[in-house]
Phi, psi and omega in degrees: 000317179302313180298323182295315181293316177300323178292320176297319178299314184293334178269358185288134183300336179276341184296316181292329178292317179296319180299321179299323175299320178301325185282348181286141179272090184236158173267119185230138178233133180252127177239126186261081180255194171305323172262133173282115189249134175239118173258129183218150172263020177299135179271000187261036186294332175296317179291322179298313178301316179295319176298312179302317182297318184289340180268009174299149008275143173260110186269315186254138182165207018268172176231152174218129177240107188054238181275353183277113178256117180269094185276088188289165182299314180262133170273087190289344177297333179298311175297317181300318186290336174295319180272348186304320181300345180252007184289341177304335181294341186265356184298125181069011185256157171269123193235137176240146169240106185269124188076049190284350181057233183268009175089009183309305186299325181291319177303314179298325183291341182303330179304333186260009171058054173293155177293322180208143188229114184231128175259144178240127174190125186277010184270121180292319181302313180292325178295319181293324177297315177301317185296323180294311176301314187282343170302331176260326181286326176058046178272173180267009180297137176255138184236114179262134174279061181228168178247180178298330183290345178275349186300316182307328187254003181286138186293355182234140178254159193239149172281323180223136176235130171258134171221091191250119178070041182240320195300329186281351173275356187254135181285343177230089186293329180290321178297321180296318176299321176297323176296317177301313180302321180293342182267007187254147170283175174303136183062028177291161187230144172238135172251124193231136165227152179208154166294149183214165180249147175281107174194136181286341180276160183272071187228170178223144171286137175242094180300148182294293179239317179221157169231122188051038180069011180261120190281327188268047174251120189256310181221131171242109190272161162287168180296322177301317179296314179301315179299320177295319175303314183296319184288324181290335181273358177097016176269161175223180177054053180290113182238123176277122181265326182188159169228150185200133174284135176285127180236178187279359169277324178284320185229119180202162183284139175220170179295348182268007180234340177048038181202189180278164178215196189314313181304329182276348182262357179256155174301120181304336184263344182208100186291357176277355184236151170284172180295337177278348182098008176273171174299142177294153185297136170217156187232150174238142179245129184226161177236125178232155183227166174251000000 
């Protein structure tokens, strides 16, 4: 699968344009604030703007290249800042971001000096977004067109794995957790987040067709159910780091997505419910170990 996707990537009409940007001898500076900021003396800013527009939708970010501000759907620094107090754990470590999207979180992780940083995501569109940013940032981050199911056979094991906003897209969450576990070194750690439901019982919501208009949502667990999944997969030390309701400050429609966002997914008469009548999205962040 990887080779097929890599071949598709290399033939993509935007890929060669991005590669040409890499070859230009330009002075670039990367600043890691809430917004990933790139200052460059690259004279191809009109071309960079057109490439960025062709690569919509931009979900994770934001990014800024000189005066070009890519106002992504998610203000991803809100999630990152929840995890930031624990980022000291990645210093000098081999780190993976599973479901890395365009690499926003990996760029932000550079501040904490991991030994190696590898992203996994099978989306060619998101890989191209990463390539555009990294053509100027010129980091050592590696991006694999792979998914969590490829971890068991990947030639490298990781000290720390981030898997953010993935598990509810999997039809077998325990299997996914076992795949994460198989990708860890001894004493490895996973930082995981998922949408969850408020319930003291160890149960999960199984949406009928969609949840918040998203079709590929299979299970939304209670925190107790999530803990049981992790234990069944062989993890221990289930630690709740934070919980947060998703609001329209964190996720909203912008000109960089050309589609609907959270406000369109909620009941117009009751923002505590999705359009289908389920609990509105909220997330739990956990740390688990082997």
